[in-house]
N, CA, C and O atoms as a GROMACS GRO file, in nm:
protein
  264
    1MET      N    1   0.980   1.345   0.424
    1MET     CA    2   0.980   1.260   0.370
    1MET      C    3   1.064   1.239   0.287
    1MET      O    4   1.095   1.125   0.321
    2PRO      N    5   1.170   1.277   0.142
    2PRO     CA    6   1.165   1.235   0.018
    2PRO      C    7   1.134   1.113  -0.041
    2PRO      O    8   1.167   0.996  -0.022
    3ARG      N    9   1.001   1.218  -0.184
    3ARG     CA   10   1.007   1.117  -0.279
    3ARG      C   11   1.085   0.961  -0.332
    3ARG      O   12   1.030   0.852  -0.351
    4SER      N   13   1.182   0.985  -0.342
    4SER     CA   14   1.276   0.882  -0.336
    4SER      C   15   1.289   0.730  -0.222
    4SER      O   16   1.354   0.625  -0.233
    5LYS      N   17   1.221   0.767  -0.146
    5LYS     CA   18   1.283   0.743   0.020
    5LYS      C   19   1.130   0.672   0.028
    5LYS      O   20   1.025   0.731   0.009
    6SER      N   21   1.149   0.493   0.070
    6SER     CA   22   1.076   0.378   0.069
    6SER      C   23   1.074   0.362   0.136
    6SER      O   24   1.171   0.373   0.211
    7ILE      N   25   0.909   0.302   0.185
    7ILE     CA   26   0.889   0.235   0.280
    7ILE      C   27   0.901   0.029   0.319
    7ILE      O   28   0.889  -0.080   0.264
    8LEU      N   29   0.923   0.077   0.415
    8LEU     CA   30   0.881  -0.091   0.478
    8LEU      C   31   0.796  -0.125   0.515
    8LEU      O   32   0.772  -0.052   0.612
    9ILE      N   33   0.690  -0.224   0.501
    9ILE     CA   34   0.545  -0.242   0.545
    9ILE      C   35   0.578  -0.382   0.614
    9ILE      O   36   0.609  -0.466   0.530
   10ASP      N   37   0.577  -0.434   0.761
   10ASP     CA   38   0.583  -0.531   0.824
   10ASP      C   39   0.499  -0.608   0.773
   10ASP      O   40   0.393  -0.546   0.786
   11ILE      N   41   0.465  -0.751   0.696
   11ILE     CA   42   0.350  -0.825   0.647
   11ILE      C   43   0.352  -0.966   0.809
   11ILE      O   44   0.254  -1.027   0.851
   12GLY      N   45   0.493  -0.975   0.859
   12GLY     CA   46   0.462  -1.050   0.970
   12GLY      C   47   0.572  -1.154   0.968
   12GLY      O   48   0.683  -1.117   0.932
   13GLY      N   49   0.552  -1.301   1.009
   13GLY     CA   50   0.645  -1.402   1.002
   13GLY      C   51   0.778  -1.284   1.004
   13GLY      O   52   0.723  -1.252   0.899
   14GLY      N   53   0.902  -1.185   1.022
   14GLY     CA   54   0.959  -1.170   1.005
   14GLY      C   55   1.000  -1.097   0.827
   14GLY      O   56   1.102  -1.125   0.764
   15MET      N   57   0.910  -1.021   0.790
   15MET     CA   58   0.846  -1.051   0.669
   15MET      C   59   0.850  -0.934   0.673
   15MET      O   60   0.819  -0.889   0.783
   16SER      N   61   0.892  -0.817   0.554
   16SER     CA   62   0.833  -0.735   0.551
   16SER      C   63   0.842  -0.650   0.362
   16SER      O   64   0.905  -0.705   0.272
   17LEU      N   65   0.790  -0.560   0.349
   17LEU     CA   66   0.691  -0.579   0.193
   17LEU      C   67   0.785  -0.376   0.208
   17LEU      O   68   0.785  -0.287   0.293
   18MET      N   69   0.861  -0.399   0.043
   18MET     CA   70   0.923  -0.204   0.041
   18MET      C   71   0.782  -0.203  -0.068
   18MET      O   72   0.737  -0.302  -0.125
   19THR      N   73   0.712  -0.014  -0.083
   19THR     CA   74   0.690   0.007  -0.127
   19THR      C   75   0.750   0.148  -0.110
   19THR      O   76   0.855   0.163  -0.048
   20SER      N   77   0.667   0.278  -0.180
   20SER     CA   78   0.716   0.372  -0.219
   20SER      C   79   0.605   0.515  -0.207
   20SER      O   80   0.536   0.417  -0.176
   21ILE      N   81   0.542   0.609  -0.202
   21ILE     CA   82   0.457   0.670  -0.140
   21ILE      C   83   0.412   0.701  -0.288
   21ILE      O   84   0.484   0.723  -0.386
   22MET      N   85   0.305   0.698  -0.280
   22MET     CA   86   0.196   0.693  -0.376
   22MET      C   87   0.203   0.822  -0.454
   22MET      O   88   0.110   0.896  -0.421
   23THR      N   89   0.302   0.887  -0.570
   23THR     CA   90   0.176   1.002  -0.614
   23THR      C   91   0.030   1.022  -0.663
   23THR      O   92  -0.031   0.919  -0.636
   24ILE      N   93  -0.008   1.064  -0.692
   24ILE     CA   94  -0.126   1.117  -0.790
   24ILE      C   95  -0.086   1.251  -0.872
   24ILE      O   96  -0.009   1.341  -0.840
   25THR      N   97  -0.180   1.231  -1.009
   25THR     CA   98  -0.113   1.312  -1.112
   25THR      C   99  -0.161   1.435  -1.121
   25THR      O  100  -0.138   1.431  -1.000
   26SER      N  101  -0.203   1.539  -1.141
   26SER     CA  102  -0.297   1.662  -1.102
   26SER      C  103  -0.266   1.737  -1.216
   26SER      O  104  -0.151   1.740  -1.258
   27TRP      N  105  -0.382   1.814  -1.285
   27TRP     CA  106  -0.420   1.870  -1.457
   27TRP      C  107  -0.502   1.976  -1.399
   27TRP      O  108  -0.529   1.990  -1.280
   28ARG      N  109  -0.535   2.041  -1.488
   28ARG     CA  110  -0.675   2.175  -1.506
   28ARG      C  111  -0.780   2.050  -1.570
   28ARG      O  112  -0.738   1.935  -1.577
   29THR      N  113  -0.899   2.081  -1.608
   29THR     CA  114  -0.962   2.059  -1.647
   29THR      C  115  -0.915   2.019  -1.851
   29THR      O  116  -0.942   1.916  -1.913
   30LYS      N  117  -0.847   2.139  -1.899
   30LYS     CA  118  -0.804   2.159  -2.041
   30LYS      C  119  -0.704   2.025  -2.080
   30LYS      O  120  -0.688   1.950  -2.177
   31ASP      N  121  -0.636   2.043  -1.922
   31ASP     CA  122  -0.417   1.924  -2.009
   31ASP      C  123  -0.517   1.846  -1.976
   31ASP      O  124  -0.448   1.744  -1.981
   32ARG      N  125  -0.634   1.801  -1.943
   32ARG     CA  126  -0.663   1.677  -1.897
   32ARG      C  127  -0.540   1.530  -1.995
   32ARG      O  128  -0.455   1.552  -2.082
   33PRO      N  129  -0.567   1.434  -1.952
   33PRO     CA  130  -0.482   1.322  -2.086
   33PRO      C  131  -0.513   1.348  -2.220
   33PRO      O  132  -0.571   1.454  -2.243
   34LYS      N  133  -0.492   1.290  -2.292
   34LYS     CA  134  -0.580   1.333  -2.449
   34LYS      C  135  -0.652   1.180  -2.436
   34LYS      O  136  -0.773   1.160  -2.420
   35LYS      N  137  -0.537   1.072  -2.447
   35LYS     CA  138  -0.575   0.952  -2.455
   35LYS      C  139  -0.599   0.860  -2.379
   35LYS      O  140  -0.531   0.758  -2.383
   36PRO      N  141  -0.724   0.879  -2.273
   36PRO     CA  142  -0.705   0.849  -2.125
   36PRO      C  143  -0.735   0.696  -2.129
   36PRO      O  144  -0.838   0.658  -2.185
   37LYS      N  145  -0.648   0.603  -2.072
   37LYS     CA  146  -0.689   0.472  -2.032
   37LYS      C  147  -0.795   0.448  -1.903
   37LYS      O  148  -0.792   0.482  -1.784
   38ILE      N  149  -0.888   0.374  -1.985
   38ILE     CA  150  -1.015   0.294  -1.826
   38ILE      C  151  -0.928   0.290  -1.700
   38ILE      O  152  -0.822   0.227  -1.691
   39GLY      N  153  -0.972   0.347  -1.627
   39GLY     CA  154  -0.980   0.394  -1.446
   39GLY      C  155  -0.801   0.437  -1.409
   39GLY      O  156  -0.720   0.387  -1.332
   40VAL      N  157  -0.791   0.599  -1.546
   40VAL     CA  158  -0.695   0.683  -1.483
   40VAL      C  159  -0.793   0.752  -1.375
   40VAL      O  160  -0.909   0.788  -1.392
   41LEU      N  161  -0.681   0.763  -1.214
   41LEU     CA  162  -0.749   0.898  -1.224
   41LEU      C  163  -0.593   0.993  -1.150
   41LEU      O  164  -0.476   0.960  -1.129
   42GLY      N  165  -0.688   1.139  -1.126
   42GLY     CA  166  -0.589   1.191  -1.088
   42GLY      C  167  -0.687   1.299  -1.102
   42GLY      O  168  -0.792   1.302  -1.167
   43TYR      N  169  -0.603   1.428  -0.996
   43TYR     CA  170  -0.612   1.549  -0.917
   43TYR      C  171  -0.677   1.644  -1.015
   43TYR      O  172  -0.600   1.673  -1.106
   44ASN      N  173  -0.818   1.713  -1.027
   44ASN     CA  174  -0.834   1.887  -1.088
   44ASN      C  175  -0.811   1.974  -0.994
   44ASN      O  176  -0.880   1.990  -0.893
   45LYS      N  177  -0.728   2.023  -1.019
   45LYS     CA  178  -0.638   2.086  -0.986
   45LYS      C  179  -0.749   2.286  -1.000
   45LYS      O  180  -0.747   2.384  -0.925
   46GLN      N  181  -0.809   2.264  -1.106
   46GLN     CA  182  -0.920   2.351  -1.133
   46GLN      C  183  -1.017   2.331  -1.043
   46GLN      O  184  -1.008   2.386  -0.933
   47THR      N  185  -1.095   2.272  -1.065
   47THR     CA  186  -1.210   2.212  -0.969
   47THR      C  187  -1.219   2.123  -0.811
   47THR      O  188  -1.308   2.067  -0.748
   48GLY      N  189  -1.141   2.135  -0.801
   48GLY     CA  190  -1.052   2.058  -0.690
   48GLY      C  191  -1.128   1.931  -0.660
   48GLY      O  192  -1.196   1.930  -0.557
   49ASN      N  193  -1.126   1.853  -0.716
   49ASN     CA  194  -1.196   1.737  -0.721
   49ASN      C  195  -1.128   1.617  -0.739
   49ASN      O  196  -1.060   1.672  -0.825
   50LEU      N  197  -1.093   1.526  -0.738
   50LEU     CA  198  -1.104   1.398  -0.812
   50LEU      C  199  -1.158   1.334  -0.861
   50LEU      O  200  -1.280   1.318  -0.853
   51GLU      N  201  -1.030   1.238  -0.968
   51GLU     CA  202  -1.112   1.247  -1.130
   51GLU      C  203  -1.097   1.072  -1.176
   51GLU      O  204  -0.984   1.025  -1.169
   52TYR      N  205  -1.185   1.001  -1.212
   52TYR     CA  206  -1.228   0.930  -1.263
   52TYR      C  207  -1.235   0.886  -1.406
   52TYR      O  208  -1.343   0.934  -1.441
   53TYR      N  209  -1.200   0.841  -1.479
   53TYR     CA  210  -1.240   0.847  -1.648
   53TYR      C  211  -1.201   0.652  -1.661
   53TYR      O  212  -1.108   0.573  -1.646
   54ASP      N  213  -1.402   0.659  -1.712
   54ASP     CA  214  -1.407   0.528  -1.716
   54ASP      C  215  -1.405   0.524  -1.837
   54ASP      O  216  -1.525   0.498  -1.841
   55GLY      N  217  -1.382   0.526  -1.922
   55GLY     CA  218  -1.333   0.472  -2.122
   55GLY      C  219  -1.451   0.577  -2.150
   55GLY      O  220  -1.424   0.598  -2.268
   56ASN      N  221  -1.559   0.656  -2.125
   56ASN     CA  222  -1.607   0.752  -2.196
   56ASN      C  223  -1.668   0.887  -2.070
   56ASN      O  224  -1.707   0.987  -2.131
   57TYR      N  225  -1.674   0.893  -1.996
   57TYR     CA  226  -1.713   1.019  -1.871
   57TYR      C  227  -1.610   1.018  -1.831
   57TYR      O  228  -1.546   0.913  -1.822
   58TRP      N  229  -1.535   1.205  -1.775
   58TRP     CA  230  -1.453   1.241  -1.626
   58TRP      C  231  -1.572   1.180  -1.578
   58TRP      O  232  -1.684   1.186  -1.630
   59TYR      N  233  -1.536   1.115  -1.466
   59TYR     CA  234  -1.641   1.198  -1.328
   59TYR      C  235  -1.549   1.202  -1.204
   59TYR      O  236  -1.479   1.108  -1.166
   60GLY      N  237  -1.561   1.356  -1.132
   60GLY     CA  238  -1.555   1.377  -1.009
   60GLY      C  239  -1.544   1.372  -0.878
   60GLY      O  240  -1.644   1.414  -0.819
   61ALA      N  241  -1.482   1.346  -0.829
   61ALA     CA  242  -1.527   1.328  -0.624
   61ALA      C  243  -1.454   1.487  -0.579
   61ALA      O  244  -1.362   1.543  -0.638
   62ALA      N  245  -1.499   1.518  -0.504
   62ALA     CA  246  -1.512   1.637  -0.496
   62ALA      C  247  -1.354   1.688  -0.292
   62ALA      O  248  -1.428   1.657  -0.200
   63MET      N  249  -1.289   1.710  -0.261
   63MET     CA  250  -1.228   1.649  -0.125
   63MET      C  251  -1.186   1.728  -0.073
   63MET      O  252  -1.100   1.808  -0.112
   64GLU      N  253  -1.251   1.720   0.048
   64GLU     CA  254  -1.334   1.817   0.080
   64GLU      C  255  -1.158   1.819   0.183
   64GLU      O  256  -1.075   1.728   0.192
   65LYS      N  257  -1.154   1.979   0.255
   65LYS     CA  258  -1.013   2.030   0.297
   65LYS      C  259  -1.067   2.026   0.432
   65LYS      O  260  -1.180   2.067   0.456
   66SER      N  261  -0.972   1.967   0.541
   66SER     CA  262  -0.975   1.982   0.697
   66SER      C  263  -0.954   2.054   0.705
   66SER      O  264  -0.945   2.104   0.817
   0.00000   0.00000   0.00000
C-alpha cells in the first residue's frame, strides 16, 4: 500500500474515521535527535531496538524477529 494511502476505519452507526499508516522514525545511535522531547519514539537500526526518550534517558526494547 502506498504511504500516502488513507485508511477508513468503520466506527459504527454508518460512520468512519479516516487515518493514515503510522510511520516510525529510524536512526543510528549517534544520529538520535539532538534535543528530543519527552516521549520521542524511534527505531535504532544499529541496535535493533525500539527506543523511547523519557526526558533524561533513552530506553530500548528489543524487537523480536518473526
